[in-house]
N, C-alpha and C positions, 0 to 999 in steps of 0.2 A: 505493498500500500502508500502509498505517492503521499506523505504529511509536510513533508517541504523538508528541508536539513535540519533545523533545531530539532524536530518530534521523528523523524522516520530512523526505529527502530528500537523507540524505549519502546515500556511497558506504560501500562493505565495512569501509574503514581508518580511514572517523570515526565510523563506527556504532558499529566495534568500541573504538575507543579510550572513544569514548563513554558506552559499556554499560560500560565496564568499569568509569568513572570513579562513576556508578551505584549501583552493585552496588556498592562499594569504600563509596560514602559512605549507603549503608542497610545494611553490615553484614553485608549478604547472599556480600558475596567480593572475593579478592584479584586482584589480575594478577601471575603466579607461570612463568618457566618449568620447563620441566620436561625432565630430559634426558636420556635412554634411553642409556644408557652401558652397557656388558658391561666383561668382561672380556676383552684381548685380548695369547691369549700370542704373545708375540714367540719367545721361547729355543726353539733349531733343537737335536736330538744326530746335529752331526756334527764335524769340525776346522775347517773353511772358513768363514770371517763374526769375525767380530768375540767378542774374550773378553769373559762377562759379570763385570763386577770386582766379588763375590762370592767370603765365603768364611766357611765354617761350621766354629764351636768345638767341643771336643770336648762344652759343653753340648747344644747343637743350635742354641745362637743362630748365623741367617747377619747380616752386616754387609759395608759397603760397602768395598773396602781406601779406605784412604787416600785425596786427594788426590796427595800427594808420592809417595805407589808405582805413579801411571801410567805411564804407559800399562802394563799387564795385555798381556804381549808372546805368542804364540802363540813354542810347538818347532817347529822345523825341522827333527829332527833323528829325526823321529815315523817308524810303519812299520802301511801300509794293510795291514789284512788281509781288508777288503773285508765286512766286516761290524757292526762300530761303529765309533764313531768313539777313530782311537787315540792319545787326549788321557784316555780314562778308564784307561788297560793305563799309564798313564807315571808311573809314583812320583815322580818329579822333577820336575813340571810340579802334581801333584797335590798334592802336602804341602808345606807352606811354614808359618809361623809370623803368629800375629795378632799386629800388633807394636803392640795397647794392650795387652797379657794378657803375652805373649810368651808365654803357651799356643801348644802344637803346636795347627792348623787345617789346612783343605782346601781345596783352591779347585774350583771349581761348574767343569766342563766340557761343560754348556751353552753355547750362539755364539750370538746376536745372528740377529734371519731379516738376509740379509742390504741388505733394506731402509733398515740406518744404516747401510748405510754408499751406497748408491745415492741417501740422498736429499739427501744437502750435497755429494755428488764434485764438485759447479757452483762452491761456492766456494773448495772446496779450491784449484781450480787457480786461483781467483785467489790467491791466497799458499804459489807453491812454494817446502819450503823451510824455512815459518814452524815454530820451536822447538816451537808455542802455536797451538792449531786450526785456526785463525785469525789474522789479520797486520790494521793499520789498512787494506794494500791493497782486503781485499775490499770495505769500503763503498764506494773511489774505484770501483768493478768491477760494484759491483752497486749496483737488478735489475738479471736476463742483460735484454734489449733483447726477441731476440726468439728463446721456446722451442717449437726441433719435434724428435716426438716421435707416436708411432701415437698415433687416437685410442681401443688395446683398454689405451692406461697409466691410461682417466680416472679409471676406480673404484678405481686401488690407487695404481701409483706417484703419481701425481697427488696425491695426498690425501696425502699419505705426504711428498711433495715441501715444499705448504704444512706442512703440520706440524713439519713441523724448522725450516727456516726459523722462522716465529712462536718457537719452543720456542730456537733461536738469538737471537732477538728479543731476545724478555724476558731469558734470561742475558747479553746486551748483545758481543752477539758481531757482531751487523752491524745497523746503524742501519736497513734498509728494511721496510716492513707484505710486503711482497712476494717469491717470490722473482724474478718474473719482469713484465719488462711486459705484453710478448704474446707471448700461445701458437698456435702452428700446428699442428696435429695432422693429420697426410701420411696420404690414403686406403691402402687397402690394393691389390697388384696383384693382377688378377685375369687366366682367361684360357679359352678354349677348354678341353673337355675328352672324350676317350674315352675304351671300353671297351668292349669283348663280356661278354658272361654264360655264365655256364654249371656246369651242376645249382646255383645260387642262390647266386656268386661269379663277381664282375665281378672284370677285369683288367683296368688302366689302359693307355694306350697314353701315351705324348708326344705330340703336335703336334711336332714334327718328325719322330718312325716314321709320321707319317701323310698320304694323300696328301691336300684336298677338294677338290670341285666345288661352286661359285656361280653365283647366276642375277647380271641383269642391274646388280645394285642390290646383289650384292658379300657377298647373303645364301646361308649352307650352303644345298646343298644333299644334300648324298652326300658321304661319308671312306672311304676306303678306307685297311687295313695298307701297308706300304711293301713290307715284306719280303714282303705276299703276294699282294696282291691280293685281297684278298677285301675286304667292310666288316667297316665298326667304328660299333658307335654313335654318334648326338652327344651328347655331356649335356647340364650346364646350363653356362653359365659362372660360375667359380668362385673361390676363391680361391687363390691359387700353392701346392701344399703336395705332401708327401712321399706325401699318401697318395691323393692323383689324379694322382700323376705327371705334372703339365702347368707344372713348373718350365721356366725358360728360362732353358739356360748363356746367361753373359751372355759369357761370356771366348769362348764361336761364334760370339755375334755382331759383337762388337770383332772379329775376326781377317778376319768380312764383310765387316761395313762402316766400320768406326771406331768407337774412341771417341766422338769428337763427335758422329754422323749417331744414337748410338744412346744419347748424353745427351737429344744435339735431343730426342726423338723419346719420353724421359721427360717432357721435363718438357711439350710443347707434350700430352701424345697428354691430358689432364684439367687440370682445376686441382689446388692442391700436393693439397686437403683433399679433392680425391672422391675416387672406383671411378677406376684405373686400368687401365683393361679393355686388354691385349695383343695386336699386335694385327700378325703381319710384313710385313703390308699396307705398316702405317703406317710404321714403320721403315726399307722399301725407297720408299714417300716421304719419309721425311728423306733421305734419299740419293740425292732427281733433285734437291733442291732442292738442298741442299751443291752438286751439283753443275751447277745452273745457276751456282749464284751463281758459280763458278767460272769456269765457262765466257764469262757476261758483263761482271766486274770486267777477266778478263784481256780481251778486247775493246775493251772499254772503253781500257785501258794501251798495247792494242797504235794504237789512232788517236791517244791524248795523244799515243804518240812519235813516229808515223811527220807529226806538225806540226810536230817538232822539237824549241821547250821550251818544260817545264812552261809549261798555264797560269797567272794570275791570277785572280783573282776580282774584276769592276769589281760591285760592287753597284748604280753610277750605270746602268749599263749591258743589267740584265740584263731582257728579251725579258719575254712574259707567260706565254711556255710554260716563263720559264728561274725565272720569279718562284711557279711555280704548282707546281713541283719543291720546289722552298724552301721550300716554302709545307706543303708533305706531308712532305718532308724533318722539317722542325723539327718538326711537331705528332709522328711518331713519337717521335721524337726524345723530348721530353712529355711521349707516353704512357708509352713504356715507365720514362723511371725515376720515374713515378708507380703505373703498372704493379708495378718491378721493387719497390719503396724500400717504397711502403705498403702496397699491396696485394696484395704476392708472389702474383701469378697471371701467372706463367711463363708460360703459354699464350697469354695473348691477347698478352702484350708482345712471343710469337715471332711471330701473327699480323699482329698493325703490321706490323712485318721484312718479310715478306710481300709483306702491302699496299705499300711501296715500293719494291719488287723489282718488283714488275710495273707503276707509277707507272716505271720508272728505265727497265723495257722499252719504257713507253711511251713515250718519250721522244726527242723528233730536236732531237742534237747542232748548234746551223749554226753554227762560230765559237766560237774559244779564248774567252769565258765561258761558254757554256752548260759547254763538256769539262767546265772549273774550276767550275760548279754537278755535274757528275757525279763532279769529284773527290771535291766536297764529300761529295754524301749518301753514295759508296763506301762513302771511311772513315769515316761516321760510321756504315754498314751492319757495317763491321769492329769498331766496338769495342759500339755494342750487342751482338754475337752472340758476342764474347769467350767474356762471364764462361759460354757456356754453347757455346761452343762452340773453344776458344782453341789447338788447332791448326789445323786451319783458319784462323783467322781472328790466327793470327801471318804463317801461307805466306803469306796474299794485304793481310794489312798489307808484308812487302817485295815484295809483286811490284806495289801503289800507289806504289812509289818511297819507301822508308824502310828501307834494308835495313843503314842504323847506326844506328838506334833500336831504342828497345824498346817492343814493345804497351803491357807491364805501367805502362810511366813518361808514357801518355798520359792519362789518366785517363778520365774515366766520362763521354758528351755531355749538355751540354748547352743545354737550346734557347735560339735567341734571337728575345729576344721580339719584336726589327723585323717577322724575316721570319713570323709568328705574325697580322701583321697582313695582312689581307686587302684586296686595292681593289675586288673585287665577297665579298656573301656569298648564299647562296639563301635566301631567307620563302617559304616556305609556306602558302598562303591554302589558307582553313576557311568554309566555308559553311552554319550551323547544324555546327561539326566537325564538318563532312567533308570531307577533301583532294579540294580543286576544284581551285589550279594552284599555282606556283611563278613568282618574283617576282625578275631578281640586280636585288642593288641595294649600293649604296653603305653599308660596318659606319657604325650610329645614324642612320638614315634614319628619320623620324620620321610622323608619321598624314599629312604637308598630303606629302608623297614618295605617302606608299607608298597613298592612297583613290582615286589616280588615274590610276594604274598596276596597282590590284587589279585596279577596275571597267571597264579599255582591254582589261586578257586576257580572251580570247572565253570560254577553260576553266571563268572565273567568272559568264563576262558574262550564260552557256547558267540562273548559277538566279538570275541580282539581278537582269534587264530586268526593268523590268514592279510587282515587289513592293517592296514600302517597310522598307527600310532602319528597322533599329532602336537596332541598336548596331552600331558597327566597333571591333572590339578589337585594337590591337597590343600582340605582346612583344616586345618591341624587339630586334632583330638573333634571332629566330625564327619567330613565325608571326604573321601578321593573320587575326580571325577575321572573319567580317562573321554579324549575327545579319539573318533577313528574318523579317519577317510568310508563313505559309505559309498 
């Protein structure tokens, strides 16, 4: 495109700036920012809220309440009529004196919208009991490390939240530019819906009132109302609400499965920022997982007690199987720390613990050192699950031989870097970008070792024999890509 010597080859931003300079120099335009500002009505005709500190003189002039007379406090001896704000009919509140003129005046009876309170509550939490709006503690604690809220607040509360913080910054109350460092907006909880329609009106039934049938893949194929055995229509999966009657009573679930199971399912069912589809079968699956963990840990303790003395880990006498389990254990610890502490993906953290429990289930302990590796693994699992399943974890910690110590005093597990170093790693071999084989080699193996092993691999040789090798590309400790002439 021929835009002229001053604009050719530039991206949009560069061209925008260059064109602005050209037009300004030619006197044909200038750079200007236009704000589309509108009046913002922040007053509400109700009692509950922050009083608007304004008074009206007899001459009709509105003036602010002087700072020394702030705050204006709402009266508590009010009578609610249900028609209008009670302070509108309270002369003791309305009638006041203008401190400047000494003449009678009337208070504003409207209150601010409640965003005035909810926009800076987090800052006030840092300064409890302070006689002023905030004190020096606010600058110690703020900004917030992680602010959690629903995505429905993105267009209102979060705007007010930032606006108010920047106003406090400009007024000298806080030093930080932003109220929070990280923001996590959790998704909505959705559930199946069921209804019957009669005369154009739908009657919605709670999932607990309905029996469903499913196919081999778990998909619903039919549903009947428990009360009469007659069919109901399966509706869409929607946000839990009273209108669709698809809410789940958490107390009923806790009574049946326990708080740990319900919490574990909630954390595992989806990433926290995504929609969570509630599933009764999913809750039951988490209950089975916790029962399995309990059974396996109890079997380990029973075996260890039968040996007569607590096993002690000797890192110098680990078998290959012991090393493999310890590597898996500390990879899990490293991954869970990353998932919970940095990525906030609690579902993948739980999945990693499940994978570790599967590895433990396949592990065969031979001798005290293997049992010591198992003890280390079980203690780590209990500690990793503790933030999510505290009741089960507390009981398991006692079962594992720590009746005199508190689980909460142990700290969160940290990975042992030495345990993460593998004796052998898997390097994939590609031919022209397609996976053709795998090699088990020592970490850090270079081309001099990988080249003969790759060509000796029969799965690779089928695609390289008799062909000209143009390139042998090594990505250390990950892959080899052999480029051959077709």
